[in-house]
Backbone as JSON Lines, residues from 0, in Angstrom:
{"i":0,"aa":"M","n":[15.48,2.06,14.25],"ca":[15.53,2.49,12.95],"c":[16.7,3.09,12.51]}
{"i":1,"aa":"S","n":[17.09,2.39,11.21],"ca":[18.46,2.76,10.81],"c":[18.55,4.5,10.41]}
{"i":2,"aa":"P","n":[19.74,5.1,10.59],"ca":[19.44,6.3,10.54],"c":[19.54,6.5,9.18]}
{"i":3,"aa":"H","n":[19.3,5.56,8.36],"ca":[19.11,6.07,6.48],"c":[18.16,6.54,6.67]}
{"i":4,"aa":"L","n":[17.17,5.6,7.17],"ca":[15.32,5.43,7.22],"c":[15.0,6.5,8.04]}
{"i":5,"aa":"R","n":[16.25,6.73,8.98],"ca":[15.21,7.76,9.96],"c":[15.54,9.41,9.1]}
{"i":6,"aa":"A","n":[16.31,9.41,8.65],"ca":[16.85,10.74,7.83],"c":[15.86,10.79,6.67]}
{"i":7,"aa":"A","n":[14.72,9.71,6.29],"ca":[14.33,9.97,5.02],"c":[12.99,10.58,5.64]}
{"i":8,"aa":"K","n":[12.57,11.67,4.96],"ca":[11.28,12.34,5.2],"c":[10.02,11.42,4.97]}
{"i":9,"aa":"V","n":[9.1,11.46,5.97],"ca":[7.78,11.11,5.78],"c":[6.85,12.14,4.64]}
{"i":10,"aa":"L","n":[6.36,11.32,3.97],"ca":[5.63,12.03,2.16],"c":[4.59,12.72,3.28]}
{"i":11,"aa":"P","n":[4.81,14.52,2.13],"ca":[3.52,14.98,2.93],"c":[2.12,14.7,2.62]}
{"i":12,"aa":"V","n":[0.78,14.99,2.81],"ca":[-0.65,14.78,2.47],"c":[-0.29,15.54,1.1]}
{"i":13,"aa":"S","n":[0.32,16.48,0.26],"ca":[0.37,17.13,-0.86],"c":[0.61,16.28,-1.69]}
{"i":14,"aa":"F","n":[1.66,14.95,-1.64],"ca":[1.59,13.82,-1.82],"c":[0.57,13.35,-2.38]}
{"i":15,"aa":"F","n":[-0.07,12.82,-1.83],"ca":[-1.75,12.1,-2.14],"c":[-2.95,13.0,-3.17]}
{"i":16,"aa":"A","n":[-2.42,14.34,-2.77],"ca":[-3.5,15.34,-3.6],"c":[-3.44,15.69,-5.07]}
{"i":17,"aa":"R","n":[-3.4,14.17,-5.83],"ca":[-3.35,14.18,-7.07],"c":[-3.69,13.14,-7.59]}
{"i":18,"aa":"P","n":[-3.55,12.65,-8.98],"ca":[-4.57,11.98,-9.74],"c":[-3.77,10.49,-9.27]}
{"i":19,"aa":"V","n":[-4.67,9.85,-8.91],"ca":[-4.47,8.43,-7.91],"c":[-3.46,7.49,-8.97]}
{"i":20,"aa":"E","n":[-3.11,7.47,-10.52],"ca":[-2.34,6.78,-11.03],"c":[-0.68,7.65,-10.96]}
{"i":21,"aa":"T","n":[-1.07,9.04,-10.99],"ca":[0.46,9.76,-10.77],"c":[1.2,9.25,-9.45]}
{"i":22,"aa":"V","n":[0.18,8.63,-8.28],"ca":[0.54,8.5,-6.91],"c":[1.35,6.73,-6.71]}
{"i":23,"aa":"A","n":[0.49,6.52,-7.59],"ca":[0.8,4.79,-7.84],"c":[2.0,4.81,-8.15]}
{"i":24,"aa":"V","n":[2.29,5.69,-9.28],"ca":[3.96,4.89,-10.3],"c":[4.96,6.06,-8.85]}
{"i":25,"aa":"E","n":[4.61,7.04,-8.62],"ca":[5.93,7.74,-7.58],"c":[5.87,6.92,-6.29]}
{"i":26,"aa":"L","n":[4.71,6.37,-5.89],"ca":[5.17,5.56,-4.74],"c":[6.42,4.17,-4.6]}
{"i":27,"aa":"L","n":[6.23,4.17,-5.99],"ca":[7.21,2.56,-5.84],"c":[8.45,3.62,-5.61]}
{"i":28,"aa":"G","n":[9.44,2.52,-5.08],"ca":[10.7,2.98,-4.59],"c":[10.58,3.65,-3.42]}
{"i":29,"aa":"T","n":[9.65,3.86,-2.86],"ca":[9.13,4.99,-0.85],"c":[9.03,3.6,-0.36]}
{"i":30,"aa":"V","n":[9.28,3.71,1.17],"ca":[9.82,3.12,1.84],"c":[8.57,2.93,2.9]}
{"i":31,"aa":"M","n":[8.44,2.0,3.65],"ca":[6.59,1.77,4.25],"c":[7.36,1.04,5.31]}
{"i":32,"aa":"V","n":[7.16,2.44,6.66],"ca":[8.18,2.12,7.76],"c":[6.46,1.88,8.96]}
{"i":33,"aa":"S","n":[6.43,0.34,9.36],"ca":[5.73,0.62,10.61],"c":[6.59,0.31,12.01]}
{"i":34,"aa":"G","n":[5.74,0.92,13.34],"ca":[6.61,0.88,14.66],"c":[5.28,0.29,15.56]}
{"i":35,"aa":"V","n":[4.47,-0.44,14.79],"ca":[3.33,-1.24,15.44],"c":[3.77,-2.11,16.62]}
{"i":36,"aa":"R","n":[3.45,-2.2,17.77],"ca":[3.74,-2.51,19.06],"c":[5.12,-2.45,19.62]}
{"i":37,"aa":"G","n":[5.95,-1.17,19.42],"ca":[7.04,-1.03,19.64],"c":[8.45,-1.87,18.53]}
{"i":38,"aa":"A","n":[7.78,-2.04,17.22],"ca":[9.08,-2.89,16.5],"c":[8.73,-2.25,15.21]}
{"i":39,"aa":"V","n":[9.99,-2.18,14.9],"ca":[10.29,-1.48,13.24],"c":[10.49,-2.31,12.37]}
{"i":40,"aa":"T","n":[9.79,-2.13,11.59],"ca":[9.51,-3.1,10.76],"c":[9.41,-2.03,9.33]}
{"i":41,"aa":"A","n":[10.29,-2.63,8.35],"ca":[9.97,-1.26,6.97],"c":[9.93,-2.28,5.87]}
{"i":42,"aa":"G","n":[9.51,-1.79,4.6],"ca":[10.09,-2.11,3.13],"c":[9.6,-1.24,1.93]}
{"i":43,"aa":"R","n":[10.2,-1.66,1.2],"ca":[10.31,-0.42,-0.09],"c":[9.42,-1.14,-0.95]}
{"i":44,"aa":"I","n":[8.37,-0.01,-1.34],"ca":[7.16,-0.08,-2.04],"c":[7.82,-1.05,-3.01]}
{"i":45,"aa":"V","n":[7.21,-1.91,-4.3],"ca":[7.93,-2.38,-5.33],"c":[6.77,-2.9,-5.99]}
{"i":46,"aa":"E","n":[5.18,-2.91,-5.42],"ca":[3.81,-2.67,-6.53],"c":[2.64,-2.42,-5.74]}
{"i":47,"aa":"T","n":[1.71,-2.11,-6.29],"ca":[1.12,-1.01,-6.18],"c":[-0.55,-1.19,-7.07]}
{"i":48,"aa":"E","n":[-1.3,-0.6,-6.92],"ca":[-2.55,-1.05,-7.61],"c":[-3.93,0.61,-7.56]}
{"i":49,"aa":"A","n":[-4.01,0.93,-8.44],"ca":[-5.04,2.52,-8.6],"c":[-5.96,1.61,-7.95]}
{"i":50,"aa":"Y","n":[-7.48,2.42,-7.68],"ca":[-8.55,2.46,-7.72],"c":[-8.68,3.44,-7.78]}
{"i":51,"aa":"L","n":[-9.93,3.94,-8.29],"ca":[-10.69,5.43,-9.15],"c":[-11.62,5.52,-7.91]}
{"i":52,"aa":"G","n":[-12.4,4.99,-7.33],"ca":[-13.34,5.61,-6.46],"c":[-14.21,5.95,-8.11]}
{"i":53,"aa":"R","n":[-15.77,6.43,-7.62],"ca":[-16.89,6.45,-8.34],"c":[-16.9,6.19,-9.55]}
{"i":54,"aa":"D","n":[-16.13,6.04,-10.3],"ca":[-16.59,5.37,-11.76],"c":[-15.96,3.89,-12.12]}
{"i":55,"aa":"D","n":[-14.9,3.48,-11.03],"ca":[-14.27,2.01,-11.29],"c":[-14.83,0.79,-10.19]}
{"i":56,"aa":"P","n":[-15.58,-0.19,-11.3],"ca":[-16.81,-0.74,-10.68],"c":[-15.81,-2.26,-9.83]}
{"i":57,"aa":"A","n":[-14.59,-2.05,-9.64],"ca":[-13.57,-2.7,-8.66],"c":[-13.56,-2.21,-7.58]}
{"i":58,"aa":"S","n":[-14.09,-0.74,-7.24],"ca":[-13.27,0.39,-6.32],"c":[-14.51,0.03,-5.06]}
{"i":59,"aa":"H","n":[-14.26,0.36,-3.66],"ca":[-14.53,0.1,-2.81],"c":[-16.03,1.56,-2.81]}
{"i":60,"aa":"G","n":[-15.04,2.38,-3.61],"ca":[-16.01,3.59,-3.72],"c":[-17.14,3.65,-5.08]}
{"i":61,"aa":"Y","n":[-16.93,3.08,-5.57],"ca":[-17.93,2.33,-6.78],"c":[-19.31,3.45,-6.85]}
{"i":62,"aa":"Q","n":[-19.76,4.48,-7.35],"ca":[-21.24,5.12,-8.06],"c":[-21.42,5.34,-5.9]}
{"i":63,"aa":"L","n":[-20.12,6.04,-5.42],"ca":[-20.01,6.18,-4.28],"c":[-20.63,5.76,-3.69]}
{"i":64,"aa":"R","n":[-20.59,4.3,-3.12],"ca":[-21.56,4.07,-2.29],"c":[-20.67,3.93,-0.69]}
{"i":65,"aa":"R","n":[-21.52,3.94,0.04],"ca":[-20.79,4.3,1.68],"c":[-21.82,2.89,2.44]}
{"i":66,"aa":"N","n":[-20.41,3.18,3.67],"ca":[-21.38,1.65,4.52],"c":[-20.29,1.56,5.47]}
{"i":67,"aa":"A","n":[-20.86,1.23,6.78],"ca":[-19.53,1.21,7.85],"c":[-18.43,1.2,7.83]}
{"i":68,"aa":"R","n":[-17.83,0.05,7.23],"ca":[-16.74,-0.24,6.44],"c":[-15.9,0.53,5.78]}
{"i":69,"aa":"N","n":[-16.49,1.41,4.63],"ca":[-15.85,1.95,3.93],"c":[-15.82,3.78,4.54]}
{"i":70,"aa":"Q","n":[-15.87,3.85,5.98],"ca":[-15.69,5.28,5.36],"c":[-14.89,6.52,5.33]}
{"i":71,"aa":"S","n":[-12.76,5.63,6.0],"ca":[-12.18,6.16,5.46],"c":[-11.69,6.26,4.15]}
{"i":72,"aa":"L","n":[-12.46,5.81,3.14],"ca":[-12.12,5.86,1.79],"c":[-12.42,7.4,1.13]}
{"i":73,"aa":"Y","n":[-12.97,7.93,1.74],"ca":[-13.95,9.48,1.58],"c":[-13.32,10.3,2.15]}
{"i":74,"aa":"G","n":[-12.24,9.93,2.92],"ca":[-11.12,10.95,3.7],"c":[-10.29,12.13,2.59]}
{"i":75,"aa":"P","n":[-9.78,12.47,3.94],"ca":[-8.93,13.21,2.98],"c":[-7.61,13.28,2.47]}
{"i":76,"aa":"P","n":[-6.64,12.77,1.22],"ca":[-6.06,12.33,0.8],"c":[-4.85,11.85,1.5]}
{"i":77,"aa":"G","n":[-4.12,11.44,2.06],"ca":[-2.86,10.58,2.65],"c":[-3.77,9.93,4.21]}
{"i":78,"aa":"T","n":[-4.67,9.77,4.28],"ca":[-5.7,8.39,5.32],"c":[-5.73,7.52,4.66]}
{"i":79,"aa":"W","n":[-5.56,6.22,5.68],"ca":[-4.96,4.8,5.68],"c":[-6.56,4.8,5.72]}
{"i":80,"aa":"Y","n":[-6.46,3.77,4.39],"ca":[-8.27,2.97,4.46],"c":[-7.85,1.56,4.76]}
{"i":81,"aa":"V","n":[-8.08,1.06,5.27],"ca":[-7.83,-0.81,6.19],"c":[-8.99,-1.51,6.11]}
{"i":82,"aa":"Y","n":[-8.63,-2.49,5.03],"ca":[-10.59,-3.1,5.24],"c":[-9.7,-4.9,5.31]}
{"i":83,"aa":"L","n":[-11.06,-5.58,5.74],"ca":[-10.91,-7.23,5.13],"c":[-11.29,-7.69,4.16]}
{"i":84,"aa":"S","n":[-9.59,-8.16,3.4],"ca":[-10.16,-8.83,2.15],"c":[-10.9,-10.35,2.56]}
{"i":85,"aa":"Y","n":[-11.83,-11.39,1.9],"ca":[-12.05,-12.34,1.67],"c":[-12.22,-12.87,3.72]}
{"i":86,"aa":"G","n":[-12.44,-11.96,4.66],"ca":[-12.68,-12.28,6.15],"c":[-10.95,-12.86,6.22]}
{"i":87,"aa":"M","n":[-10.46,-12.6,5.53],"ca":[-9.31,-13.13,6.25],"c":[-7.55,-12.16,6.59]}
{"i":88,"aa":"H","n":[-7.4,-11.42,5.37],"ca":[-6.57,-10.18,5.3],"c":[-6.55,-9.27,5.33]}
{"i":89,"aa":"W","n":[-5.93,-8.4,6.19],"ca":[-6.25,-6.98,6.16],"c":[-5.4,-6.31,4.46]}
{"i":90,"aa":"C","n":[-5.83,-5.3,4.43],"ca":[-5.21,-4.67,2.93],"c":[-5.68,-3.27,3.23]}
{"i":91,"aa":"A","n":[-3.86,-2.6,2.95],"ca":[-3.63,-1.18,3.18],"c":[-4.0,-0.03,2.06]}
{"i":92,"aa":"N","n":[-4.29,0.66,2.0],"ca":[-4.91,1.91,1.04],"c":[-4.6,3.73,1.57]}
{"i":93,"aa":"L","n":[-3.89,4.15,0.21],"ca":[-3.83,5.32,0.49],"c":[-4.71,6.23,0.3]}
{"i":94,"aa":"V","n":[-5.5,7.04,0.88],"ca":[-6.54,7.7,-0.24],"c":[-5.79,9.02,-0.97]}
{"i":95,"aa":"C","n":[-6.68,9.22,-2.44],"ca":[-5.98,10.4,-3.58],"c":[-6.73,11.59,-3.62]}
{"i":96,"aa":"Q","n":[-6.01,12.01,-4.22],"ca":[-6.95,13.48,-5.05],"c":[-7.41,14.21,-3.72]}
{"i":97,"aa":"V","n":[-8.6,14.34,-3.63],"ca":[-9.47,14.74,-2.87],"c":[-10.28,14.49,-1.88]}
{"i":98,"aa":"D","n":[-10.9,14.44,-0.61],"ca":[-12.07,13.77,0.02],"c":[-13.48,13.55,-0.79]}
{"i":99,"aa":"G","n":[-13.55,13.13,-0.52],"ca":[-15.09,12.98,-0.7],"c":[-15.65,11.66,-2.41]}
{"i":100,"aa":"I","n":[-14.18,11.22,-3.0],"ca":[-14.83,10.61,-4.24],"c":[-14.04,9.37,-3.92]}
{"i":101,"aa":"G","n":[-12.87,9.14,-3.09],"ca":[-13.24,7.21,-2.36],"c":[-12.27,7.03,-3.54]}
{"i":102,"aa":"A","n":[-11.31,7.85,-4.01],"ca":[-9.94,6.57,-5.26],"c":[-8.89,6.93,-3.78]}
{"i":103,"aa":"A","n":[-7.92,5.63,-4.03],"ca":[-7.46,5.03,-3.52],"c":[-6.31,4.11,-3.94]}
{"i":104,"aa":"I","n":[-5.26,3.73,-3.4],"ca":[-3.62,3.21,-3.39],"c":[-3.92,2.13,-3.07]}
{"i":105,"aa":"L","n":[-4.38,0.97,-3.41],"ca":[-3.35,-0.34,-2.65],"c":[-2.18,-0.79,-2.2]}
{"i":106,"aa":"V","n":[-1.76,-0.52,-1.72],"ca":[0.03,-1.1,-1.15],"c":[-0.18,-2.66,-1.45]}
{"i":107,"aa":"R","n":[0.07,-3.41,-2.55],"ca":[0.8,-4.77,-3.27],"c":[1.75,-5.45,-2.8]}
{"i":108,"aa":"A","n":[2.78,-5.24,-2.49],"ca":[3.99,-6.07,-2.04],"c":[5.1,-4.59,-1.7]}
{"i":109,"aa":"L","n":[5.93,-5.26,-0.52],"ca":[7.71,-4.48,-0.43],"c":[8.64,-5.87,-0.56]}
{"i":110,"aa":"E","n":[9.7,-5.16,-0.75],"ca":[10.57,-4.83,-0.26],"c":[11.41,-5.51,0.76]}
{"i":111,"aa":"P","n":[11.57,-6.29,1.54],"ca":[11.97,-6.45,3.25],"c":[13.03,-5.48,3.23]}
{"i":112,"aa":"L","n":[13.17,-4.32,4.21],"ca":[14.81,-4.05,4.5],"c":[14.75,-3.8,6.39]}
{"i":113,"aa":"E","n":[13.87,-3.59,6.98],"ca":[14.32,-3.47,8.28],"c":[13.14,-4.95,8.94]}
{"i":114,"aa":"G","n":[13.82,-5.46,10.39],"ca":[13.17,-6.15,11.06],"c":[12.43,-7.56,10.67]}
{"i":115,"aa":"L","n":[13.41,-7.64,9.65],"ca":[12.83,-9.32,9.31],"c":[12.62,-10.29,10.19]}
{"i":116,"aa":"E","n":[13.42,-10.25,11.49],"ca":[12.96,-11.57,12.18],"c":[11.81,-11.13,13.03]}
{"i":117,"aa":"R","n":[11.3,-9.78,12.91],"ca":[10.09,-9.76,13.59],"c":[8.86,-10.05,12.39]}
{"i":118,"aa":"M","n":[9.29,-10.05,10.89],"ca":[8.11,-10.33,9.69],"c":[8.54,-12.03,10.14]}
{"i":119,"aa":"R","n":[9.01,-12.05,9.84],"ca":[9.4,-13.21,9.57],"c":[8.62,-14.54,10.63]}
{"i":120,"aa":"K","n":[8.45,-13.77,12.28],"ca":[8.16,-14.69,13.31],"c":[6.5,-13.79,13.31]}
{"i":121,"aa":"R","n":[5.92,-12.96,12.28],"ca":[4.22,-12.58,12.05],"c":[4.14,-13.64,11.11]}
{"i":122,"aa":"R","n":[4.7,-13.96,9.96],"ca":[4.46,-14.31,8.61],"c":[4.49,-15.6,9.07]}
{"i":123,"aa":"G","n":[4.95,-16.69,10.31],"ca":[5.31,-18.34,10.38],"c":[6.24,-18.9,9.72]}
{"i":124,"aa":"G","n":[7.32,-17.9,9.54],"ca":[8.14,-18.6,9.07],"c":[7.86,-19.16,7.54]}
{"i":125,"aa":"V","n":[7.35,-18.39,6.8],"ca":[7.98,-18.48,5.26],"c":[8.92,-17.89,4.34]}
{"i":126,"aa":"E","n":[9.14,-18.42,3.81],"ca":[10.67,-17.66,2.78],"c":[10.39,-16.83,2.51]}
{"i":127,"aa":"D","n":[11.43,-16.0,2.54],"ca":[11.69,-14.5,2.98],"c":[11.38,-13.97,1.4]}
{"i":128,"aa":"R","n":[11.04,-14.42,-0.04],"ca":[10.37,-13.9,-0.47],"c":[8.89,-13.63,-0.55]}
{"i":129,"aa":"L","n":[8.78,-14.38,0.42],"ca":[6.89,-14.01,0.71],"c":[6.27,-13.34,1.92]}
{"i":130,"aa":"L","n":[7.71,-13.21,2.25],"ca":[7.66,-11.99,3.73],"c":[6.19,-10.93,3.25]}
{"i":131,"aa":"A","n":[6.37,-10.14,2.07],"ca":[5.1,-9.19,2.03],"c":[4.98,-9.19,0.51]}
{"i":132,"aa":"S","n":[4.81,-10.43,-0.74],"ca":[4.74,-10.16,-1.45],"c":[3.37,-10.69,-1.93]}
{"i":133,"aa":"G","n":[2.63,-9.71,-1.32],"ca":[1.11,-9.29,-1.59],"c":[0.38,-8.47,-0.26]}
{"i":134,"aa":"P","n":[-0.74,-7.71,-0.79],"ca":[-1.25,-6.95,0.35],"c":[-1.58,-7.63,1.41]}
{"i":135,"aa":"G","n":[-2.04,-8.6,1.43],"ca":[-2.33,-9.53,2.82],"c":[-1.17,-9.6,3.59]}
{"i":136,"aa":"R","n":[-0.04,-10.4,3.02],"ca":[0.98,-10.4,3.56],"c":[1.82,-8.95,4.27]}
{"i":137,"aa":"L","n":[1.74,-8.2,2.98],"ca":[2.75,-7.31,3.98],"c":[1.36,-6.65,4.93]}
{"i":138,"aa":"C","n":[0.69,-6.58,4.78],"ca":[-0.07,-6.36,6.48],"c":[0.69,-6.77,7.55]}
{"i":139,"aa":"Q","n":[0.48,-8.39,7.73],"ca":[0.72,-9.56,8.32],"c":[2.0,-9.08,8.9]}
{"i":140,"aa":"A","n":[2.88,-9.15,8.15],"ca":[4.58,-8.45,8.1],"c":[4.52,-7.43,8.99]}
{"i":141,"aa":"L","n":[4.04,-6.5,8.7],"ca":[4.29,-5.16,9.44],"c":[2.94,-4.58,10.76]}
{"i":142,"aa":"G","n":[2.57,-5.87,10.65],"ca":[1.57,-5.81,12.11],"c":[0.3,-4.86,11.54]}
{"i":143,"aa":"V","n":[0.24,-4.79,10.57],"ca":[-0.92,-3.52,10.68],"c":[-2.31,-4.48,9.91]}
{"i":144,"aa":"T","n":[-3.37,-3.73,11.39],"ca":[-4.58,-4.25,11.59],"c":[-5.37,-2.96,10.85]}
{"i":145,"aa":"R","n":[-7.13,-3.03,11.24],"ca":[-8.06,-2.43,11.39],"c":[-7.91,-1.04,12.03]}
{"i":146,"aa":"T","n":[-7.06,-1.0,13.19],"ca":[-6.78,-0.2,14.05],"c":[-6.55,1.27,13.18]}
{"i":147,"aa":"L","n":[-5.47,1.28,11.65],"ca":[-4.81,1.91,11.33],"c":[-6.17,2.77,10.52]}
{"i":148,"aa":"D","n":[-7.09,2.19,9.93],"ca":[-8.18,2.86,9.58],"c":[-8.66,4.2,10.02]}
{"i":149,"aa":"G","n":[-8.19,5.21,8.96],"ca":[-8.96,6.28,9.3],"c":[-7.65,7.42,9.65]}
{"i":150,"aa":"S","n":[-6.61,6.61,9.68],"ca":[-5.81,7.62,10.1],"c":[-4.76,8.28,9.26]}
{"i":151,"aa":"S","n":[-4.56,9.59,9.85],"ca":[-3.98,10.49,8.62],"c":[-2.63,10.1,8.75]}
{"i":152,"aa":"M","n":[-2.02,9.44,7.6],"ca":[-0.57,8.64,7.56],"c":[0.16,9.23,7.94]}
{"i":153,"aa":"P","n":[1.04,10.94,7.51],"ca":[1.91,11.22,8.37],"c":[2.05,11.33,10.08]}
{"i":154,"aa":"R","n":[0.79,10.94,10.64],"ca":[0.65,11.36,12.04],"c":[0.48,10.14,12.52]}
{"i":155,"aa":"S","n":[0.48,8.96,11.72],"ca":[0.1,7.33,12.65],"c":[1.22,6.39,12.84]}
{"i":156,"aa":"G","n":[1.19,5.22,13.08],"ca":[2.41,4.28,13.4],"c":[2.55,3.97,12.36]}
{"i":157,"aa":"V","n":[2.21,3.88,11.12],"ca":[2.79,3.51,9.66],"c":[2.59,4.33,8.83]}
{"i":158,"aa":"S","n":[4.05,4.44,8.73],"ca":[4.46,5.83,7.76],"c":[4.99,5.32,6.45]}
{"i":159,"aa":"V","n":[4.82,6.81,4.94],"ca":[5.44,6.52,4.19],"c":[6.5,7.31,4.02]}
{"i":160,"aa":"R","n":[7.79,7.07,3.48],"ca":[8.9,7.57,3.9],"c":[9.2,7.76,2.15]}
{"i":161,"aa":"A","n":[9.83,9.16,2.07],"ca":[10.7,9.22,0.85],"c":[11.92,7.91,0.17]}
{"i":162,"aa":"G","n":[11.36,7.7,-1.03],"ca":[12.7,7.15,-1.35],"c":[12.27,7.13,-3.2]}
{"i":163,"aa":"Q","n":[13.4,6.37,-3.82],"ca":[12.96,6.38,-5.51],"c":[13.78,4.65,-6.35]}
{"i":164,"aa":"L","n":[13.26,5.25,-7.32],"ca":[13.76,4.18,-8.16],"c":[15.13,4.05,-8.38]}
{"i":165,"aa":"R","n":[15.64,2.69,-7.91],"ca":[17.3,2.77,-8.7],"c":[17.08,3.18,-10.16]}
{"i":166,"aa":"P","n":[18.87,3.62,-10.75],"ca":[18.78,3.79,-11.98],"c":[18.14,3.07,-12.99]}
{"i":167,"aa":"D","n":[18.9,1.6,-12.4],"ca":[19.08,0.08,-13.69],"c":[16.73,-0.37,-13.05]}
{"i":168,"aa":"E","n":[16.28,0.27,-12.49],"ca":[14.65,-0.08,-12.18],"c":[13.5,0.74,-13.81]}
{"i":169,"aa":"R","n":[12.51,0.23,-13.19],"ca":[11.6,0.9,-14.25],"c":[10.52,0.51,-13.81]}
{"i":170,"aa":"V","n":[9.4,0.99,-14.41],"ca":[7.97,0.71,-14.1],"c":[7.58,-0.53,-14.84]}
{"i":171,"aa":"E","n":[7.04,-1.46,-14.93],"ca":[5.92,-1.96,-15.68],"c":[4.61,-2.0,-15.18]}
{"i":172,"aa":"V","n":[3.4,-1.54,-16.49],"ca":[1.74,-1.44,-16.04],"c":[1.51,-2.95,-16.17]}
{"i":173,"aa":"T","n":[0.42,-3.05,-15.92],"ca":[-0.12,-4.57,-16.2],"c":[-1.85,-4.07,-15.41]}
{"i":174,"aa":"R","n":[-2.19,-5.16,-15.99],"ca":[-4.03,-5.35,-15.83],"c":[-3.81,-5.48,-14.14]}
{"i":175,"aa":"R","n":[-4.89,-5.06,-13.63],"ca":[-5.23,-5.56,-12.03],"c":[-5.43,-6.92,-11.73]}
{"i":176,"aa":"I","n":[-4.73,-7.55,-10.59],"ca":[-5.29,-8.69,-10.29],"c":[-5.32,-9.68,-8.74]}
{"i":177,"aa":"G","n":[-6.55,-10.13,-8.78],"ca":[-7.18,-10.56,-7.57],"c":[-8.37,-10.34,-7.83]}
{"i":178,"aa":"I","n":[-9.45,-9.35,-8.6],"ca":[-10.42,-9.0,-8.63],"c":[-11.39,-9.13,-9.99]}
{"i":179,"aa":"S","n":[-12.48,-9.29,-10.25],"ca":[-12.93,-9.86,-10.92],"c":[-13.71,-8.72,-12.1]}
{"i":180,"aa":"K","n":[-14.25,-7.63,-11.77],"ca":[-14.44,-6.77,-12.69],"c":[-13.23,-5.71,-12.75]}
{"i":181,"aa":"A","n":[-13.4,-5.14,-14.08],"ca":[-12.45,-4.18,-14.73],"c":[-11.17,-4.43,-14.06]}
{"i":182,"aa":"A","n":[-10.71,-5.7,-14.42],"ca":[-9.5,-6.19,-13.94],"c":[-8.56,-6.13,-14.75]}
{"i":183,"aa":"E","n":[-9.09,-5.96,-16.24],"ca":[-8.13,-5.62,-17.47],"c":[-7.83,-4.24,-18.27]}
{"i":184,"aa":"W","n":[-8.38,-3.49,-16.71],"ca":[-8.25,-1.88,-16.5],"c":[-6.14,-1.81,-16.33]}
{"i":185,"aa":"P","n":[-5.38,-1.02,-16.92],"ca":[-3.88,-1.21,-16.73],"c":[-3.81,0.16,-15.52]}
{"i":186,"aa":"L","n":[-3.57,-0.77,-14.36],"ca":[-3.75,0.34,-13.07],"c":[-2.91,-0.45,-11.78]}
{"i":187,"aa":"R","n":[-2.07,-1.89,-12.34],"ca":[-1.36,-2.43,-11.29],"c":[0.25,-2.06,-11.98]}
{"i":188,"aa":"F","n":[0.67,-0.95,-11.04],"ca":[2.82,-0.9,-11.41],"c":[3.34,-1.55,-10.08]}
{"i":189,"aa":"T","n":[4.66,-2.3,-11.38],"ca":[5.28,-2.86,-10.44],"c":[7.04,-2.34,-10.89]}
{"i":190,"aa":"V","n":[7.4,-2.55,-9.5],"ca":[9.49,-2.6,-10.21],"c":[9.44,-3.63,-10.98]}
{"i":191,"aa":"A","n":[9.73,-3.37,-12.24],"ca":[10.04,-4.59,-13.52],"c":[11.26,-5.52,-12.92]}
{"i":192,"aa":"G","n":[10.67,-6.95,-13.02],"ca":[11.59,-7.91,-12.42],"c":[11.91,-8.06,-10.75]}
{"i":193,"aa":"S","n":[11.7,-7.07,-10.25],"ca":[11.24,-7.53,-8.54],"c":[10.7,-8.82,-8.42]}
{"i":194,"aa":"E","n":[11.7,-9.61,-7.35],"ca":[11.95,-11.1,-7.2],"c":[10.04,-10.8,-5.93]}
{"i":195,"aa":"W","n":[10.4,-9.07,-5.28],"ca":[9.12,-9.2,-4.25],"c":[8.02,-8.94,-5.2]}
{"i":196,"aa":"V","n":[7.89,-8.56,-5.88],"ca":[6.42,-8.2,-6.03],"c":[5.47,-9.93,-6.04]}
{"i":197,"aa":"S","n":[4.03,-9.31,-6.05],"ca":[2.85,-10.96,-5.92],"c":[3.1,-11.27,-7.26]}
{"i":198,"aa":"K","n":[2.99,-12.73,-7.64],"ca":[2.63,-13.17,-8.6],"c":[1.63,-13.7,-9.42]}
{"i":199,"aa":"G","n":[0.46,-13.09,-8.75],"ca":[-0.96,-13.11,-9.87],"c":[-0.81,-12.48,-11.07]}
{"i":200,"aa":"R","n":[-1.16,-13.3,-11.83],"ca":[-1.66,-12.77,-13.09],"c":[-2.64,-12.86,-13.76]}
């Protein structure tokens, strides 16, 4: 890991114990670092999506439904919730607010920073812009699987470290993508103009 990344502090649990929309915005510019299987891969978060839990029809926590696969969603703030999308792709979420309400943020895209050769190998030689431009892609690039589910982020093998937007960057808010329910809700947040965000509309 580069000295710069090593010096960046892992975000505390208290960062996530706030309204999910606030956290989703403030995650932009932070850095997701994986040490899975001893290989450091890292990327700057450039796209997030908020899911509100009980009152959000698109959330896995809608009406506080529980099943064997979503138990981690009801854990304390800062918990990783990892699920399989369409039976193919792992998606990494961070639980927010307080435990028991099912609110979480889906990390949707990263700007690759470190470990690009390992990312390229994991992603099968796609062009660099596609290494982590989507929730399934970024999990594959960083080696994230279901084994991360239920871990407290600060003590897990995949951390989120402090970072911020650059002076010339701003946040863009859009409708959510890749879902059919409540897709029009303005809960997707991106670094405006970033080439690394997912391209769905």
